[in-house]
Steps between C-alpha positions, in 0.01 A plus 500: 500500500634829384480788747384836359793763507505749780396832343661834611393856398793730503408871537714803423701282271795637315698347220785410743252329723356283213850407386627422848201287609442324176847371506452337835126394526467135556287290262206469741467883540353732237509881504315773335640848509305819542667840459213651703566551879264303719222722643126514543444521118757239376431246768245328276800390284592253770185293450583145407851499654630335810718778618620864438851623482529863578769782541554816713231724347217252466202581722395218735262683718199339670281555200755328266558214756134437531462499122784253468355275761164496320664363181696222700840665525668359819860614426663830454865470401676825533816533290632770737604552854255760614139414581360831606272498200315190624208503757627223727212487730264465194715228356500315832129535525467330153761229588701629215884421516729792416861417442786737403864511402667632824861542379567465128823705496568747776815600326309609190310761688795604709720549202234706326475717802883561495465580127248764569718654776818510275311633199355788705817567691736489207241628239592230260172526316560852422857447400394225256258739327768772483761285343245376239490857401887548496475710827778416731460782754516388858320796645174391659616140551674532830411200720588356837664198645305222649798415714449636857148610440241401753235287340184417687321182401136459607428136504756223533345199343673306225515788252596749773775273619638449150504877448694556827759248390554702180519828697763343740712435197490862396610602853177682589386550853185297505226526770156338488162492651296165526302419805479132382865425415840518640829495314867551559542637140393852617423709802134495626353837574150650557310627208541858619870459521515351159322796352719741674845344423463355154642651186309241303184312601399174324166327556498123507197428719158347406181707469288468809264717704803605706720582199245676279652840429779446740664782300271783566521869584606441854776249405633727226527795744741295717739404219822691402472757226590357162434131617461240235189285520469156316199280480517156319242330731132626472382836374264576790781507744547857385253788515576636155353843554717551801798391307418751223482781753833391648663500151374855440631616836833326432469290806508190281820511293434192306210265452520157321186282452459163346148485640225757511170498706285531188719279278217254397389748243832564356773225565548193288345673200633688202347850539726673263216586263256591778417807695572438871233675703666432838597858595694391813720249280556762238611756759748250634655474148571872491755482771871473379584314816228225486565166331216257436516148351185286430517239783789306336693445816411138500566448126805283451552168333575340832189651677262393211631147514444484871158652482390253238646194693358602828145579359491163328613332822237674700240378242623148511501491873138612505394238241678227690360627833859532646604756758482859354819667613413823324135531599377842626138393581 
């Protein structure tokens, strides 16, 4: 007797997702890829499938969870680490299993964070454009050393720890705040002390009720004039309006973002021929000391390979009723 294949609906699927997963899908699993994000409208596309596979900007609120439950979906396989976009109590109520990829490549995000810092500090993006136009003038390109700078790291999980190791190699003075972690790699301090002493502040914490807008007006007021702020974690860790005011007042000397609070309307899409009506995002782009990338910190060959392998392992464990190491509900 032949068992029917296990059917998975992939949402927010990009070309690289399709290529990576198709190359590793076992014979007893079939996938259909939807470019649409999962939300209240697109959830009907999951009908007839056994599971859905989602990414960071898919919406899995109570309405979507209930709709998935009604059409028989019992597994949500997140191909990312964060799960703040999932209504976990609603999933638990529906007895729906949610699994994730907790650590695909901490070094990938940590190295991208460093790349943002070095790009802003040494202005290599501006130098590149100048040289393309045969302009070799150094005026306006003065940077600063990372060596001996005080770098404050908020969140010392796997990514934060990987980032600290890199900073130690540069000879930076690293301090950190994390109420749930201890490390000998850096000096623990209070959040207030971190704000007051840091030349560079990097966010590597998850988005929770406690960390929502952890960088706000009050936090920015405590920071050094000219501080550099880098966020490669979740967009809503930062109150963007407060950061814009701090940029205008010169309190913030540099801002580097790989994430943005309203990124679901922008990121992972080609918007080059579109008019972007997000005035806040457009205002950020006007500052010469702001650097934004489109949530690509995770995007390395090694990380993609690990994401695929762990996601498929999670699905296999669910099907075989084995212990689910990466379950979040």
